[in-house]
C-alpha positions in Angstrom: -9.7 10.4 -19.6 -8.1 13.5 -18.1 -8.8 14.5 -14.6 -7.1 16.8 -12.2 -5.2 14.9 -9.5 -6.1 15.2 -5.8 -4.0 18.0 -4.3 -1.5 17.0 -1.6 -2.2 20.0 0.5 0.8 20.7 2.8 2.3 17.2 2.5 5.7 16.9 0.9 5.9 15.5 -2.6 6.9 11.8 -2.6 8.8 10.6 -5.7 9.8 7.3 -7.4 12.9 7.8 -9.5 13.0 5.1 -12.2 14.9 4.4 -15.4 17.3 2.2 -17.3 20.7 2.5 -15.5 22.5 0.5 -18.1 22.5 3.6 -20.3 25.2 6.1 -19.1 23.2 9.2 -19.8 20.4 7.9 -17.5 22.7 7.5 -14.5 24.2 10.9 -15.1 20.8 12.6 -15.5 19.5 10.8 -12.3 22.2 12.6 -10.4 21.2 15.9 -11.9 17.6 15.3 -11.0 18.5 14.3 -7.4 20.3 17.7 -7.1 17.4 19.6 -8.6 15.0 17.9 -6.2 17.3 18.5 -3.2 15.4 19.0 0.0 12.2 20.1 -1.7 10.7 16.6 -2.0 11.3 13.0 -0.8 12.6 10.3 -3.1 10.9 7.3 -1.7 12.6 4.8 -4.0 15.4 5.2 -6.6 15.7 2.2 -9.0 17.6 2.3 -12.2 17.9 -1.4 -12.5 14.2 -2.4 -12.4 14.7 -4.4 -9.2 12.6 -2.9 -6.5 9.0 -4.1 -5.8 7.2 -0.8 -5.7 3.8 -2.1 -4.8 4.1 -1.8 -1.0 5.5 1.8 -1.3 3.6 5.1 -1.4 4.4 7.9 -3.8 2.7 10.8 -5.5 4.8 10.9 -8.7 7.1 8.6 -10.6 9.9 10.4 -12.5 11.1 8.0 -15.3 14.4 8.6 -17.1 14.8 7.3 -20.6 12.6 6.8 -23.6 9.3 5.2 -24.1 10.8 1.8 -23.3 11.6 3.0 -19.8 8.0 4.2 -19.4 6.7 0.8 -20.4 9.0 -0.9 -17.9 8.0 1.5 -15.2 4.3 0.8 -15.9 4.8 -2.9 -15.4 7.0 -2.4 -12.4 4.3 -0.4 -10.7 1.9 -3.2 -11.4 -1.6 -2.9 -10.0 -0.7 0.2 -8.0 -0.1 2.8 -10.7 1.4 6.1 -9.7 1.1 9.2 -11.9 4.3 9.2 -14.1 6.3 11.8 -15.9 9.0 10.9 -18.4 12.3 12.7 -18.9 13.2 11.8 -22.5 16.7 10.5 -23.0 15.6 8.3 -25.9 14.7 9.0 -29.6 11.0 9.6 -30.2 9.5 10.0 -26.7 5.7 9.9 -27.1 5.3 9.1 -23.4 8.5 10.6 -22.1 8.0 14.0 -23.5 9.9 16.3 -21.0 13.5 17.2 -22.1 16.2 17.1 -19.4 16.5 20.9 -19.7 12.8 21.3 -19.0 12.8 19.3 -15.8 13.4 22.2 -13.4 10.3 23.9 -14.8 8.4 20.6 -14.7 9.4 20.1 -11.0 7.9 23.5 -10.2 4.6 22.4 -11.7 4.8 19.1 -9.7 5.5 20.9 -6.4 2.7 23.4 -7.1 0.2 20.7 -8.0 -0.1 22.4 -11.4 -0.8 19.4 -13.6 -3.4 16.9 -14.7 -3.4 13.1 -14.8 -4.5 11.4 -17.9 -5.7 7.8 -17.6 -4.5 5.4 -20.3 -5.8 1.9 -21.1 -3.6 -1.0 -20.0 -4.1 -4.7 -20.9 -3.7 -8.1 -19.4 -2.7 -11.0 -21.6 -2.4 -14.7 -20.9 -1.3 -17.8 -22.9 -3.0 -21.1 -23.2 -0.3 -23.4 -24.6 -1.1 -25.6 -27.6 -1.3 -29.4 -27.2 2.1 -29.8 -28.8 3.9 -27.3 -26.6 5.0 -29.7 -23.9 6.3 -32.2 -26.4 8.1 -30.1 -29.0 9.3 -26.9 -27.2 12.8 -26.7 -25.6 12.7 -26.9 -21.8 13.4 -23.2 -21.3 10.7 -22.2 -23.7 8.2 -24.6 -22.0 9.0 -22.9 -18.7 8.3 -19.4 -20.2 5.0 -20.6 -21.7 4.1 -22.2 -18.4 4.8 -19.0 -16.5 2.7 -16.9 -18.9 -0.1 -19.4 -18.7 0.0 -19.5 -14.9 -0.6 -15.8 -14.6 -1.4 -12.6 -16.5 1.1 -10.3 -18.1 0.3 -6.6 -17.6 1.2 -4.3 -20.4 0.7 -0.8 -21.8 1.7 -0.7 -25.5 0.8 -3.9 -27.5 0.7 -7.6 -27.8 2.4 -8.9 -31.0 2.4 -12.4 -32.4 5.1 -12.6 -35.0 6.7 -15.2 -37.2 10.2 -16.7 -36.5 12.7 -18.7 -38.5 12.3 -19.6 -41.3 10.1 -16.4 -41.4 7.3 -17.8 -43.4 3.7 -16.5 -43.4 1.4 -18.2 -40.9 -2.2 -18.2 -39.8 -3.7 -16.5 -36.8 -7.4 -16.8 -35.9 -9.0 -13.8 -34.3 -11.9 -14.4 -31.9 -13.7 -11.5 -30.2 -16.0 -12.2 -27.2 -16.2 -15.9 -28.3 -17.2 -15.1 -31.9 -14.8 -16.2 -34.7 -14.0 -13.1 -36.8 -11.4 -14.1 -39.4 -8.1 -15.9 -39.9 -5.2 -13.7 -40.9 -2.5 -15.2 -43.2 0.3 -12.7 -42.4 3.7 -12.2 -40.9 2.1 -11.4 -37.6 -0.7 -9.6 -35.8 -0.7 -6.7 -33.4 -3.3 -5.8 -30.7 -2.4 -2.4 -29.4 -3.8 0.1 -27.0 -4.2 3.7 -28.0 -0.8 4.4 -26.4 0.7 1.7 -28.6 -1.1 2.9 -31.7 1.9 5.2 -32.4 4.4 2.4 -32.0 4.7 -0.9 -33.9 1.0 -0.7 -35.0 1.6 2.6 -36.8 4.7 1.2 -38.5 2.6 -1.7 -39.8 0.0 0.7 -41.3 -2.4 1.0 -38.3 -4.3 4.2 -37.4 -3.3 6.8 -34.8 -5.7 6.7 -31.9 -6.0 9.4 -29.4 -4.2 8.1 -26.3 -7.0 8.6 -23.7 -9.6 6.7 -25.7 -10.7 3.2 -24.5 -10.2 1.0 -27.5 -8.0 -1.7 -29.0 -6.4 -1.6 -32.5 -5.9 -4.9 -34.3 -3.3 -4.5 -37.1 -2.1 -7.4 -39.3 1.6 -7.4 -40.4 2.0 -7.8 -44.2 -1.3 -9.7 -44.6 -1.6 -11.9 -47.7 -5.2 -10.7 -48.3 -5.2 -7.0 -49.2 -8.7 -6.5 -47.8 -7.5 -7.3 -44.3 -7.3 -3.8 -42.8 -6.7 -2.6 -39.2 -9.7 -2.8 -36.9 -10.5 -0.5 -34.0 -12.9 -2.0 -31.4 -14.0 -1.6 -27.9 -11.8 -2.2 -24.9 -14.8 -3.9 -23.2 -14.3 -7.0 -25.3 -12.0 -10.0 -24.9 -9.7 -10.8 -27.8 -8.3 -14.3 -28.5 -5.5 -14.9 -31.0 -5.0 -18.6 -31.9 -1.9 -19.7 -33.7 -2.3 -22.5 -36.1 1.4 -23.3 -37.0 4.6 -23.7 -35.0 7.4 -21.1 -34.9 5.5 -18.0 -33.6 6.5 -15.7 -30.8 4.5 -13.6 -28.4 6.0 -10.2 -27.7 4.6 -8.0 -25.0 5.5 -4.3 -25.1 8.6 -5.2 -27.2 10.3 -6.4 -24.1 8.8 -9.8 -23.1 9.1 -12.7 -25.6 7.4 -16.1 -25.2 7.6 -18.9 -27.8 4.2 -20.2 -29.0 3.5 -23.7 -30.2 0.8 -24.7 -32.8 -2.6 -24.3 -31.2 -1.5 -21.8 -28.6 -4.1 -19.1 -27.8 -3.3 -15.6 -26.5 -6.1 -13.8 -24.7 -6.1 -10.0 -24.4 -8.5 -7.8 -22.4 -8.5 -4.5 -20.6 -6.6 -4.4 -17.3 -8.4 -3.3 -14.1 -5.8 -0.5 -13.7 -4.8 2.4 -16.0 -1.5 4.0 -16.7 -1.6 7.5 -15.2 0.4 9.9 -17.3 1.1 13.4 -16.0 0.1 16.2 -18.4 1.9 19.5 -17.8 0.6 23.0 -18.8 1.4 23.7 -22.5 1.7 20.0 -23.4 -0.9 18.2 -25.5 -1.4 15.0 -27.5 -1.7 16.9 -30.8 1.4 18.9 -30.1 3.3 15.7 -29.6 2.0 14.4 -32.9 3.2 17.5 -34.7 6.6 17.4 -33.0 7.4 13.7 -32.8 6.2 12.8 -36.2 7.6 15.9 -37.9 4.4 16.8 -39.6 5.4 19.4 -42.2 2.0 21.1 -42.4 1.6 23.8 -39.7 -1.8 24.7 -38.3 -3.2 28.0 -39.8 -4.6 30.3 -37.1 -7.3 32.8 -38.1 -7.1 36.2 -36.4 -10.8 35.9 -35.7 -10.7 32.3 -34.4 -11.5 31.7 -30.8 -8.9 29.9 -28.7 
């Protein structure tokens, strides 16, 4: 849902400067942005190594350098105190990080003038209930990861994926929604994505594009054995449980967190109590991003008599 942010009035703009400093272009661009900001705003925290706990700090905007992966890390780093974020795209596709470095000076003017909107995007929480065999068969390090995931909830923005591992054979995943068994997928894996994640791994697996400000989850099987197994779009008000029936599977959260799963493990996914807050600048829109980022060849035809 899009809503105009609360104006700051005469207060100075407070900024988080975040990104992946392991990439040389990010470190270089961070210096350019610091110079562009100069004395016009306050950089409350600068973290290019994903090290600072941002939750006790106050900021108006998070400027994130990198691609969509950097935006996903920033969303998790901000945790349950989400700050409106704007991404400066130094990656490849950039569905979330849509401002080019050359556009940042113009974007900064909009931020300083409070000329932007904030769009709320669904985030999720997931947790793992280890299978009975996990403690007996998993390596010690893997058992520790599973224990950590089971002890708390993982916050994410894009998707939860359960995928097969060596020897990469097809396996069974049972889907349960709000306690009701739905089906068992025989597939290479299963994706539960948010609308933001619908243009990532889920789209590559044949899932639908879902407008990013909708409140829904997309369940997409990866190479299902049964051709009638198709992607499912359902409400974010529900709780989704994915039960793995064979060993050798891995849980992947936002493409960045990996946790081995034993036979009988169950992964629970539901809407988080916070939303990712993405800054929308004038002249930018979801449909424009689709046309640009997906290189759709068909251009919209405008009628001279059509109303804007």
